[in-house]
N, C-alpha and C positions, 0 to 999 in steps of 0.2 A: 504493500500500500504506500509506504514511504517512497519507494523507487518510482511508483506511478506519479506521485506529486512532483518529483524532480523532473520526470519526463515531460509533464505538462508545463512546468516552468520553462524547460528547455525549448519546448515547441512554441511557447508564446514569444520568446526572445531569440528564436533560432537564427534569424538573419543577422542580428547584431552579435550574437555569440560566435557565429561562424566568422564574422569579420574580425572579432577579437582573437580567435584561434589562428586565423590566417596571419594576423599581425604578429602573434607570438612566434609562429613558424619563421616568418621573415626575420625577426629579431634573433632567433637561434641560428639561422643561416648566416646572419651578419657576423655573429661571434665565431661561428665555425670558419668562415672565410678569413676572418682576422687572425685566428689562433692556430690554423692548421699548419702554418709554416713558421719557423723561428724568425726568419727575416721577412718583413712585409714590404712589398713593392708598392709604388704609387697606384698602379692599376688595381691591385688587390685591396688596398686601403679605400680607394674610391668605391669599388663594388660593395665593400662592407658598410661604408657610410650610407650609401643609397638604400641598401636593404634595411639598415637600422632605422633610418628616417621613416621609410614607408611602414615598417613594422610598428614603430611608436605611433604613427598617424592612425593606423587601423585599430590599435588597442585603445587609444584615446577616443576615437569615434565610437567604438563599442561601449565604453564606459559612459560616455555622454548620453547616447541613445537609450541605454538600459536605465540610466538614472531618470531621464525624462519619462520613459515608459512607466516606471514605478510610480512617479509622482502623479501621472495621469490616471493610472489604474487604481491606486490606493489612497489618493487624496480625497478628503471629505469636505463638502461645503464649497467646492470651487467649481463654478459653472463654466468659466472660461479656462479651459485646460491649457497649460503652457506648452509651447512647441519647441522651445530652446532654453538653454541655461540662463540666458538673460531674462526671459519671462519668468523663470522660476525665482530668480532674484527679486523680481517685481512682486511676486506673490508673497515671498518671505518678508519683504519690506512692508507690504500692506498689512500682513497679518501680525507681524512682531513689532516693527519700528513704530508704525502708526498707533499701536496700542498704548504707547507712552505719551501720546498727544493729549492736549487739554480736553476736558469734558465740556462739550458744547451742547447747549439746549437751544433749539430753534423753535419759535412759536409763530404760527401763521397758517398758511394754506394756499392752495392755488399754484399757479405757475411760478410765482416769486419764490416760494419755499423750495420747490424742486430744483429751480435754477441754482439757488445758493448751495443746496446740498450736494450737487454734482461737483462743485468746487471744494467744499469742506472735506469730502471723503479723501481728497488727495493729500490732506495735511494731518488728519486724525481719524481714528476709527471709533473714538469715544463720542459718538453723536447720538443725541436723542431728539427726534423731530416730533413736536406736539402739534397736532393738526385739528382744525375746527371740523365739526360734523353738522353744520347748519345748512349745507348745500341742499337745495331741493329742485334743481333744474337739470335738464338734459338727461343723459343716461343714468346718472346717479339718482336724480329725482324719480325716474321711472322705477328703478329697482327698489328705491326706498318705499314708494307707495305700493308697489306690487308684491314685494317680498317682506316688507316690514323691517328691513335691515338699515343700518346707518349708511349714509351716502359714501360709496367707496372711491369716487373719482380722485379727490385730492390725495387720499392715502395711497392709492395705486400709483399716482405720479411720483410721490416721494419714495415709495419702495423701489420703483424702477430707477430713480435718480441715484439711489444708494446701492443698487445691485451691481454685482460683477457678472454681467450677462453678455452673451454673444449678441452682436447686432441683430441677428435674425430673431432671437428671443424677445428683445426689446420691441422690435417691429411687430411681432405677434401680439404682445401684451397691449400695444397701443392701437391694434387693428380695430376698425369699426366696420360692422357688417353693412353692406350696401343695399341689401334688398331683403324682402320677406318680413316675417314678424319680428326679427331681430334687427331690423334696419336702424342704424344709429347707435346700436349698443356696442360698447367697447369690450373686447375679449377679456382684457385685464379686469374690468369690473365684474364680468360674469365669473371669472376665475375666483375672485375674492368672495363673491356671493356664494359660490359652491363651497369654498373653504369654510365660510361661515356656517353652512349647512351641516358640516361634519365636525364642527368645533363646539366647545361648551359656551363660548362667548365671542363677540365680535373682536375683542382684544386678542383672544387666542387665535382667531382666524388670521388677523394681521401678523401675529407672531409666526404662525406656521407658514404663511406666504413668504415672509421675510427669510425663513430658513430655506425654503425651496429656492429662492432667488439669491441666497448667500449675500444678504445685504450687509453693508458696513454700518454698524450702529443699530438703533432701534427706532421704530415708528409707533407712536401711540395716538389714538383718538383722545381728545381732551376729556371727553366724557362718553359713557355708553348709553346715556339717556337720549331718547328721541325728542329733540327740541327743534323749534322753528324760530327764525329770527324775525323780529318786528322792528320797523324804523318809524320813529315819530318825527314828522316834519315840523318846521317852525310854526305852521298854521294849525297844528294839532292833528293833522291827518296821519293815520296809521297805515303803513305799508307792510303787508304780511309776506314773508318768504324771501329768502336770500336772492333768488332769481329775479324777483320783482323790484327789490330795492335798487339794484344797479340800473334798472330801466325805467324807474318811476318818472324820470324827467321827460320821457316821451309822452306821457299821458297826464301827469300831475306834477309840474315843475315845483321845486321848492327845496330849500336847504334842510339837511338832516340835523335835527336837534340832538337826538340820541338813538341808540339801538338797544334792544332788550330781547330776552327770550319770551316765549309764550307761556312760560311757567316759572315759578320761583324755586330757589334752593336746588339748583342743578348741581349734582355731586360730581366731582372730578374723578378720573381714574387715579387710584392711589399711587401708581407708578409715576404718574406725571408730577405729583408734588415731591416725591422722593428724588426724581431726577433734577428738579429745579433747585432743591435745597443742596444737592450734591454737586451742582454745576460749578465750573470755573468761569464760564462766560455764558450769558443768556442773550440771544439775539431775537428781537422782534422784527418781523418783516423780512424782505420786502413783500408787498402784496396789497390787495385792496384793504383800505383802512377800516371801513365799517363792516365788511363781509368776510374778511380773512383773518385780520389781526385781533380786532376788538372782541369778537365772539368768544375767543379763548379766555379773555379777561373777565367775562361775565359769569364764568363757571365758579362756583363757590371755592374760595381758598386759593385760586391760582394767582390773582393779582397780589394778594398778601404774601404768598410764598415767594414771588419774585421780589417784592419789597424787602422781605426779611433775609433772602439769600445773600450770602457773602460774595456771590459772583458779580463780575462786572456786567452791567446791563447796557446793551447796545441796541439802538433803533436804526434800521436801515430804511431811510426814506425813499419813497418811489421817485423815479426820475420825472415822470409825467403825472399830471393831475388826471382824475378819472371822472368822466361825465356821470352825473347821477349821484356821486358820492363826494368828490373833493374839488368841484369847480372853484378856481381862483384861490385854492388853499396855498398858503406858504408852508415852509418847513415847520415853523413854530405853531401854525394851526394844526398840523398833523400831531405834533407832540402834545399840545394842549388838549386835543380831543382824546388822546390815549390816557392822559393823566386824569381827565374828568371822568372817564368810564372806569378807570382803575381806582378812583377815589384816593389816589396818593401818587406821589412822584416816583416813578419806577425806572426812569431812563437816566443813565449817567453820561453816555456818549451817543452822538448822532452822526451816522455816516451819510454824507450827501454826495451827489454827483457834481463834478466841476467840468466835465467834458462837454464838448459841443455836439449838437445833433444836426445832421444835414438839413438845410432849409427846406428842401422839397418834402422831406419826411415830416418836418414841423408843420408845414402848410396842410398836409393831409390830416395830421392830428388835430390841428386847429379847426378844420372843416367839420370834425366830429365833436368839437366842443372841449378838446383837451389842449393843454399847454405844458411847458416845462415848469416844474415846481420852483417857485422863487425862494432863494436862500436868504432869509432875513436875519443875518448874523447878529445884529444888536439884540433882537428879541430873544433869540436862542440863548445868548450869553446871560441875559437877565434872569433866565430860568436856572442858571448855574449848571448848564449842560455843556460839555465839551464838544466842539464841532470839528469833524475831520472831513475835509473835502478832497476827493480824488476823482480821476476820470474812470468811471465804471461803465461807460456807454458801450453797448454791443448791439448791432442791428441784426436781428434774426428774422428772416422772411418778411422784411420790411417793417418789423415791429421793434420798438425801443425796449431793450432788456438790459439787465445788469450782466456784466462779464463775470461769469461764475468764479473763475480762478482769481481774478483781481480782487473781487469782493471777499472771497475766502481768505486770501493772503492778508488783506487788511485786518480782518477779524482776528486771525492768528497773531499778527503783529501787535494788535492791541493787547491781547493776553500776555504776550511775551514782555511787553513794556511795563505792564501793570502787576505782574506776579512778583 
């Protein structure tokens, strides 16, 4: 039985083992040619060196390939299998070196959070992403109403952002069906919904999906309660639903006075509070002010945990204003709104963009009612908040986004300077 196992091992690596055996034979021949005569001539020496070099080459090739094969066959939790020694080094770096990085907690949702997470995972593996669950539109809203689960969309995006997946896997998880009863549905959302069906809780489903995707860090819904977001406008009008709040200006224009949940005493996930208290740095944003960032602060205990945490608290302000939410808002308006909803000052540092946006792109944004967020430095300093301005602009598919690597690097540098 033991000999059969060795035979199976030999069969699995036969090509590279034969290469190693051939290299060993060449090395032995090299020594034989060199040592068979007492006096060694130039011709004999040359033959010996050539045989020796080729022998060593084939032996090294054998060892490299077998090592890579072992890593691919017996590695656990690695979706993107290394194909050479350099990539193995990358895996070791990400698994071991990044484990000593700072403990970063991000609070938000939407595209902004997933963009930032893609950059952060290159600097640390100690990441906890806290995601709002108030979404009620699109594919997430449909699954929420049909299956009674928490909206999976923002969480799916963050899991993919933190995952070590092949491009094909990422494309699959982001795929939306084009026809039939599933038209518009994201495969990734359906995957998470199915995982929820075989798990004890939504939090467990997210955890299990993270294990399948070998994510760097952890992703948590801020609460497991089924909540809807309400926005009260300055004229007293109430807008129900996250999907309607961002579009209310099309039917009922008006500035938002505050947002709230449709019920009180919404309990947080315990792991969220633990992560906040244990964090080295807490990052709010980037993302929609009223529908991605603030909903997390409305959950009982979250704002207070941020306030009491010894971590450095950083707010990443959006580059552009958002129609229906933050028309004509300055940076200080964003900060003031966060503090009003948190009922305490929870921001130490504000990261803002200083880069220019192409005029043609600005004109298109202005046609939709958006503009660059004005940096009103004197007002920010009056609040006792440190302002850091850097060029974070990155244009993706014609849209203004934060450059994930530049943003992540700035966050890590803040931690390094303050620790």
